[in-house]
N, C-alpha and C positions, 0 to 999 in steps of 0.2 A: 123189409130190409132195414138194418140198423142205421140210424142217423148219426150216431156218435162214433168218431174216429180218433185215433191217436195221431197227434201231429208229428210230422217228420222232424227229426232232431234239428235240422237246419232252420226250419221255421220256428221251432220252439226257442232256439237260441236268439233269433231275431226279436221275438216277442219279449224274451227276458232282457234283451239289450234295451228295449224301450223303457224298462223300469230302472235298470242300473245306469245306462248311459244317456243321460238327459242332454248333455252338451259336452264340448271338449274338456271343460273343467272337471266333469265327472270321471273322465278317463285319467286325467292327471291325479285326481284324488285316489283312485283305486291303485294306480301304479306306485304312488308315493307310499301308501299304506303297506303294500307288499315289500317295498324296499326297506322300510323301517322294521317290519317283522323279520326281515332277513338279516338284521343287525348292521345295516349300512351306517357308515360314519360320514359318508359324502354322497350327496345326491345331486345330479345335474339334470335340469329339465330344459329341453330345447323345443321351441314352438315356431311354426311357420304357418302363415295364412290363417291366423286366429285359431289354429289347432286343427282345422279340417284338412290342411295339406300335410302337416307333419307334427307328430308329438313323439319326442324321443326322451326316454328317462334312462339315465345311466347311474348305476350304484356300485359300490364296492362291498356289497353284502356277501353272504356265504356262497351264493351261486347255486346252480343245480347241475346234477349229472344228467346224462342223456335221457334216462328213463323218466326222471322227474320233469324234464322239459316236455316230453310227450304227454305225460299224465296231467300236467297243469292245463293242457288244452281240452281235456275231457270235462264235461259239465259236472260240477260238484266234486271235482278232484281237489282235495285240500290236505294239507299236513297239519292243520291247526286243531281239528277235533277228530276224535275216534269213537267215542261212546256217547250215549244219550245225555249222561250227566255232564259231559264237557260243555254242552250247549247252555247249561245253567250258570256257568261261571267263565265267560269268555274273557281272556286276558290278552288276546292278540287283536290287532286292528282289522285284519281280514280273517274270514273263517268259512265262508259258504262255498268257495270254489266256483263262483259264477262270473267273476269279473273278466278273467282272461277269455273264456269261450264266448261270452256275450260281446265283448269288445271286438274280438276277431271276426264275429259274424257280420259286423257292419263296417269293416275296414280291411286294408291290406296290412298284415302284421308280420313282423320279423322279431323272433326272440333269439338272442345270442347270450349264452350263459356258460360260465366256467366255475365249477366248484373249487373251493379253496384247496382241496386235496388233489385235484386233477392237474395234469400237465396241459391238456387241450380242452377246448370248450365245445359246445354243440350249438348249431344254428338251425332254427326251424322257420320256414317261410309258409305263410298261410294267405290264401286269397278268399276273402269273405267267408271264413269259417272252414274252408277246405284246405287240408294239408297238402302243400305243393312240393316241398323239398325239405329233407333233413340231412345235415352233413356235419362232419367234424371240422373244427376251425380253430385257428389260433386267436386268442383274445385275452384281455386282462381278466383277472379274477373278479367275479361279480356278475351282474346281469345288465343287458341293454335290451330294451323293448322299444321298437319303432312302430308307430301307428301312422299309416299313410291313407289319404283319401277317405277320411272318416265320413260315414253316412253316404259313401259313393253309390251303394246299392239301395239306399232309401232316400231318394231325393226329396220326398215330402218332409222327412225329418230335418234335412239340411235347410229346407226353405224356411223353417220356423225358427232358425237360429237368429240371434240379435246381431247388431252391428259388430264389426271386428273389435272396436274399442270395448264394447260391453263384454264380449266373450273373453278377451284378454284380461279384463278387469276381474272376472270370476276366477280365471286361472291364477292370477297374481294373489288373490285373496286366499285361495286354497294353499298355495305354497307358503305364504306368510303364516297362516294358521298352524301348519304342521312344523314350520321352523320354530314357532313359539312352543309347540308341544314337545319338541325334541331339541333343546338348546345345545346338546352335545354333538349334534350332527350339522355338518356344513351343507348349505343349500346354495345352488347357483341356478339362476333362471336367465335364459337367453330368448329373446323375442326377435324373430327374423334376423338372426346372426348378431344381434346387439345385446350385450349384457345389461339387464335391467335390475337385477337383484343379486347381491352376494352377501350372505350371512355366514360368517366364518365361525367355526366351533370354538375359537379362542375368545369370542365375545361372551360376557355373562348375560343372563336373562334380561337384566335391566337395560343393558346397552342394546340388546337385540330388539326389545319391545320399543325403546325410544326411537330406533331407526324405522321400525315398521309403522309406528303411529306418527312419525315426523314430529316428535315432541321433545323439547329440550327443557328439562326441569326435573324436580324431585317427584318421586312416586310415593304413594301411601302403601306401606307394606301390609299384606294380609297374611296372617299365619294363625290358624285356629283349628283345633281338633275336638272331637266329642269327648267330654270329660270321662276319664277312665279307660279310653280306647285309643289305639293308634290310628284307627280308621273309623269314620271318614275324616280326611284331612283336607282342610280348605287353605289354599295358598294363592298368592297373586300379587299383582301390583296395579294400583289404581291411580289415575291422574286426579289431582286435587279438583274438587267440584267447580271452583271458580277459575281454573287455569285455562288459558286460551288453547283450543285444540282445533285441528282440521275438521271440516264438516264430516268427513268420512270416518273419523275415529269413533269407534263403538266398543262396547265390552266384548271381549273374545272369551268364549267359554270352552273349557276342556274337561273331559271326564275320563280319567285313567289314560291320559295321553291322546284321547280321541277328540277331534274338533266337532262340536255339536251345536245345534240350535235348539234351545229349550226355553219355553216361556216361563216355566216355574223358576228356573235358575235366574233368568233375567229379572223376574219380578223380585226375587229374594235380594238381588244386588240393589235394585231401586228402593226396596223397602228399607234396607240397611242404611241407605244414604238419604232417607227421608228427613227433611229439615236442613239438608245441605245442598240439594240440587234445586235450582230455580226451575219453574215450570217451563217446559219446552226443551230443556237440556237433558241429554242422556249420559249415563255413566260411560266412562271410557277406560280401557286398560285390559287386564288379563285376570281371569279367575280360573283356577285349576282345582277340580274336585277329585281327590283320590279316595276311592271307595272299594269295599270288598266286591269283586266281580259278581258274586252271587246276589248282591243287593241291587244290581242294575241290569236291565234287559236291553241289549243293544241290537236285538233282532226284530225290532218293531217297524223298521223303515227300510225300503229297498236299498237306499244308498247309505244306510247306517248313520244318517245325520241327526236323527232324533233318537232319544233313549227314554226308558221308562224306569222309575224307581219304585222299589217295593215299599219304602217308607218316605213317600214324597213330602208329606207334611213335616216330618222330622228333618229331612234334608233342607227344606225351605227355611225352617227355623234356624238351623245351623248356619246357613248362608247369611241370614240376617244378623245373627250374633257375631259371626266372623267379621262381617263388614263393620258392624258397630264397634267391635274391639279395635279394629284397625283405625277407625276414625277417632277413637279416644286416644290412641297412641299419637296420631297426627296432631290432635289438639294439644297434647302435652309437649310435643316437640315445638309446635308453633308458640305455645305459651313461654317456653324457655327462651325461644328466639326473640320474642317481642318484649317480655317483661323482666327477664333476668340477666340481660347483658349489662356489663358495667357501663355507666354513663360518664362520658368525659365532659370537659367543659363545653358549653354550647358553641356551635360553629355558625349559628345563624342568629339574627336579631330576633328577640322574643317580644311579643306584644302582651300587654296586660289583658286580662279577660274582660269582655264587655260587661257592663252593669246589667244584671238580669232584669228582664221585663216581666218574667214569671218566676216564682219561687218554688223550687222543688225542695221543700223544707228538710225532709229527712236525708236528702243527699249530702247535706253539709255536716251531718253527724259524724262522729269518729268512725274510722274504718273497721273497728272491732264489732260494730253492730251487725245484725243479721243482714246478709247481702241484698236480697231483693226487696224486702220491705223498706230498707233504707233508701231505696230509689223510687219508691212509689210516689207518683205525683198526685196522691189523693188530696193533698192540701194546697193544690195550685190556687194562687190568688189571681183573679182577673187583672190584666194589665191596666194601668191608668190611662194609657193611650194606645191607639192601634199600632200593632207591630209592623214596621216596614220590612220589605223584602230586599232591601238593598244589600248586595253582596259586599262584604267588607271584612278585612282583618284590621282591628282597631289600631290606632296610632302606635308606631314602633318606638315608644318611650320605655323608660325603666329597663334598659338593657341589662341582662344577667341579674335581674332583681328577684327572680323566683327562688323560693327556698328549695332545699334538696327534695327529690321525689320521695313520696311516702307509699310504701307497700307495693309498688308496681314497677319501679326501675326506670320510669320514663320521666322526661322533663317536658312539661306542658308549654307549648309555644303560644297557642291561642285558639279561638273559636272562629271558624270561617262560615259565613252565610247562615249563622245560627243553626248549623246542622253538623258540620264536620269539625272534629277536634284534631288539631295538629300537635304532634308530639315528636320530640327528638329522642332517638334511641342511641345506643352505643355505636351503631353503624349506619346511620341515616335518618330518614324521616318516616313517620308513621301517621297515616290519616285514618281517623275512626269516624264511622257514621254513628252519631249518638243515638239515633232512634233505633237502628238495627241492633246495636250493642245492648241497649236497655231492653229491647223486646225479647232478645234471646235469654237474658238473665231472668226476666219475669216469667217467660214461658217455662223454663226449667224448674223454677220455684213452684209455679202453679201446677205443673204436671206432677211434681213430687208430692205436693200437698193433696192433689186429687187422688193419686194412687193410694195414699195413706188415709184418705178420708178426713183430712185436717185443713181443708181450705178455710182461711180466715174470713168470717162474715162481717159485714158492716150493717147494723140495724138502721133502718130509715126512721128518722124522726116523724116523717109524714109518709106512711105507706102510699104506694101509687097503684091505681087501678088501670088495667089495660083491657081493651075489648079485642078478642081474638076471632079469627075466622074459624069455621068448623074444622078445617084441615089443621090449623095451628093448635086447636084444642086437643085434637087427637094426638098430635106430637107431644103435647104436655103429658097426656096420660101414658103414652108409650115410653117416654124417656124421663119419667118423673124421678127415678133414682139418680140418673146422671145429672139432671138439672140440680137436684138437691146437693149432690157431691161437689158441684161446681161453685157452691156458695150462695145459691139463691134460696130464699124462703118465699114460696108461692102457695097461695091457697085459692081454691075454687070459690067464686063469689056468685055463681049461678048465671045462666044464659050466656055462656062463653065469656064471662068476665072473670078476671083473676086479679088478686091483690098481691103486689110484690112488697114484702115487708123487710127483706134483707137482700143484699147483693154482695158479690165477692169484694173484699176490702180493697183489692188492687184496682177495682173499677168503680169505686165509690164516688169518684168525681165525674162520672159519666151518667147521662140520663138513664135511670133504671129501666124505663120502658124500651128505650133504644137498644140498650145492651141485651135485654131479654129477647126482644124481637129478632135481633141479629142472630142470637143463638138458635132460636127456633127455625129461622130461615136456613141455617146451615144443616140442621138435622134433616131437612128435606132436599138438600143439594145433591148433585150427581156424585160428589165425593163419597157419599154413603156406600156406593157400590164397590169402593176400594177396600172396604173392610171396616169393622167397628173401631178398631184401634186407630186407624188412619183418620176416620171421621172425628173422633174425640180429639186427636192431636190438632186437626184443623180448627176445631172450635176453641180449644185452649190457646192456639196461636192467635186467633182473632181477638180473643179477650186480652192477651198480652199486648197485641198491636195497639188496641184502643187505649190501654193503660199506660203505655210507654211514653217517655218524653217525645215531643214532636219536632219536626223541622220548624224553625222559627222560635223555639224556646231558648232564650239566652240563659246559659248555665253559669252559676258562680264558680269560682275556683274550687271551693269546698265540694260542690256537687260533682265537678269533673274529677277531682281527686278520688271521691268515693266511687264513681263509676269505674274508673281505671283500676282501683284496688279490687273491686268486686270481679272485674274481668280477669284479673291476675289470679284469683282464687277459684274461678269457676271451672267445672269439669268440661263444659262445652261453651264456647264463646265466639267461634270464628264466623258463624253465619246466623242470620236471623231464622226463625222457624220456617219462613217461606223460601229459604235458600239464598237470599242475597248476602254477599260478603259483608262482614262487619268492618274490616280494616284492609288497608293496602300499604305495603311496605315499599319504600324507595331507598335503595342502598346509596351509600355515599358515592360509590363508583358511578351509579346511574346518573345521579345529579350532576356530577362533574362532567359526565359525557354530554349531557344536555347543553352545557355551557362551554364545551370544547376545552375543558381543563385537564384532559387526560393525555 
């Protein structure tokens, strides 16, 4: 006797529901997608009992005639695809015809719908997948779907749901994601008869995103397309890397209007922001990828939350380029804001610059010199006496004695704690971290030289010999080309001994063996798993960090002027290569508010 049987339709639908309906938020997602596919401009979602007691979705879409109401209850009943080739270019959010029958099999469902061309609507009542009643009814144009007692016939599924707060949080996230995907549609969410979210269609996307992320500030605009093609098109709004955000703020990803979770897209965003995000911080904002539907497969996950791209590597690179382009635009805007505002007469008492205890000789050269080499501390002279760490802004004498700003539009006030440079702009105060600023400039110069194979070397008068472990010797052999391009001249001296005869000029004031061993250590660090380019950036950033002016270095006025002028001319300057912000702006209004002068 045969052991294989065809499952009854009712049981098959309940099994399908286990894939499609994971929790109440899954129901909300499927119903919102159907409403958007129906052309709705207003969608209302009502929730009771964390979604297990009631989910009601009301839309003003095109609605359904009676035959369509009955057909949508059939498994795989869909109006979205007709032929095999339609599945290869899905342009709608829903298409498989599984959602309605799967949801109805684990709930008490009522569908009330009226087509835009009809005078009356149709109401269908189902009890755990069985059609109980169909009748004509008067109702508004559009569709209302009510889901009651979700998982009432599958108590085991209900038992595995999380707390009410968690389930409502998932529903809230789904509604917000699709509100961002469809900014021309109004969304209203009610939880237990209390309105918790209203996003009106008269809001622009920036206002809507600011409300969703609880962020008040400027966004970085992303707008990038593949050269010579209209698609793929990458657009979005990112929160600046150092802006304070809520802990729940994350990057929201959309593909052709569909909210998705995709590691490749998320990695592309993080890669594009490399050097601007501090370790432990995540990108936040919205990224929307519009791509030819034939280039993306949305049929790889039961709930359609994951997608697969035909040219995933190309898409990843486009995401990186799009984010990097947006960051360059952000840098230019910030540069204009910081360095090109007209400077009025000083509003605060200025202090003379402290007498430097260390000399960064090239910093005091004219600002027409090459930017980064001009700030190289290669000729640092040891201080005559130990440098104290006393925090101070030197005596407030010589008021208004500073000459006009040179090449950067700022008026230097003084150096605080031998680390921070205080400057006056046209609209307030700017505080600059001298080490972070110099580190970024050195990194960009060093990276450019590395890519061009023109890193300047400093030959050592007395070559230095280092003894390496067997593992480090293998690293030297494996990465010989990169080490040479970084400006080192190293030769094998036998028995794991190597002779260093030249080092990068920017690091010539550092112990050659210490610098070389640090590079080798990073070649074997876990960062190597992130990719070759990322590893090299980390190594170059480490070299720049060691070569930059340090906290405790008292800079002369000429050195500060040169640093500011080079920042004003740099393409990237706002963050050090490790993601720490270089400067902080305080507006005149903020300062007045501190002292209750507003």
